[in-house]
PAZA-456154 format. One line per field, with one value per residue (C-alpha): residue in one letter; x, z, y. Coordinates in Angstrom, 3 decimals, decimal comma. Example, Ala and Ser with C-alpha at 12.3 -4.5 7.8 and 13.67 -1.06 7.14 Angstrom:
BEGIN
res c(A:S)
px c(12,300:13,670)
pz c(7,800:7,140)
py c(-4,500:-1,060)
This chain:
BEGIN
res c(K:S:L:K:L:Y:D:Q:T:F:R:N:E:G:I:F:Y:E:A:V:T:N:R:L:R:D:D:L:A:S:L:L:D:P:A:W:L:L:V:R:T:E:W:S:G:R:G:G:I:R:S:V:I:R:A:A:H:G:E:V:P:V:H:E:R)
px c(-100,372:-103,734:-102,546:-99,653:-101,971:-104,260:-101,288:-100,154:-103,476:-102,301:-98,943:-99,799:-102,518:-101,814:-103,065:-101,981:-100,838:-103,871:-106,254:-104,506:-104,719:-108,362:-109,157:-107,445:-109,441:-112,738:-112,014:-111,053:-113,957:-116,397:-114,929:-114,370:-117,175:-115,078:-116,235:-113,227:-110,177:-107,002:-104,938:-101,437:-99,279:-95,616:-94,341:-90,743:-91,130:-88,521:-86,103:-85,882:-89,274:-91,200:-94,963:-96,999:-100,724:-103,435:-107,093:-109,716:-113,102:-115,482:-114,639:-110,977:-110,060:-107,842:-105,012:-104,843:-104,535)
pz c(-240,081:-238,380:-236,803:-235,392:-233,931:-232,467:-230,723:-229,309:-227,545:-225,061:-224,344:-221,304:-219,801:-216,696:-218,101:-217,872:-220,873:-220,615:-220,741:-223,811:-225,610:-224,617:-225,838:-229,169:-229,573:-228,770:-231,141:-234,009:-233,449:-233,453:-236,667:-238,660:-237,277:-237,836:-237,268:-235,050:-234,095:-232,169:-231,057:-229,699:-228,232:-227,124:-224,564:-223,528:-219,958:-217,772:-215,946:-218,901:-218,317:-221,489:-221,658:-224,442:-224,143:-226,293:-226,425:-228,553:-229,927:-231,302:-231,696:-232,756:-234,725:-232,915:-235,471:-234,886:-231,157)
py c(148,838:148,301:145,126:147,031:149,719:147,071:145,380:148,634:149,131:146,547:148,185:150,310:148,069:146,098:142,831:139,277:137,202:135,058:138,007:139,418:136,011:135,596:139,196:138,504:135,266:137,055:139,950:137,605:135,300:138,131:139,692:136,474:134,164:131,011:127,417:127,067:129,267:128,542:131,541:130,805:133,571:133,380:135,738:136,610:137,646:139,169:136,945:134,488:132,933:132,225:131,588:130,076:130,657:128,974:129,978:128,142:129,039:126,460:122,768:122,593:119,520:116,989:117,247:121,041:120,986)
């Protein structure tokens, strides 16, 4: 339930997909302190245009890119 509530904090913000993905990456990285982290978000925009955004933290291994 807490992830759902966290996701809903972005609902009424005028924010770009990239900014949401970067904020997710930053929040997860600060909480988890991983060696590396790759966040991938998929967006179904209006007009049938899909967007896939990726944001990395740390040195992501080549096989994970």
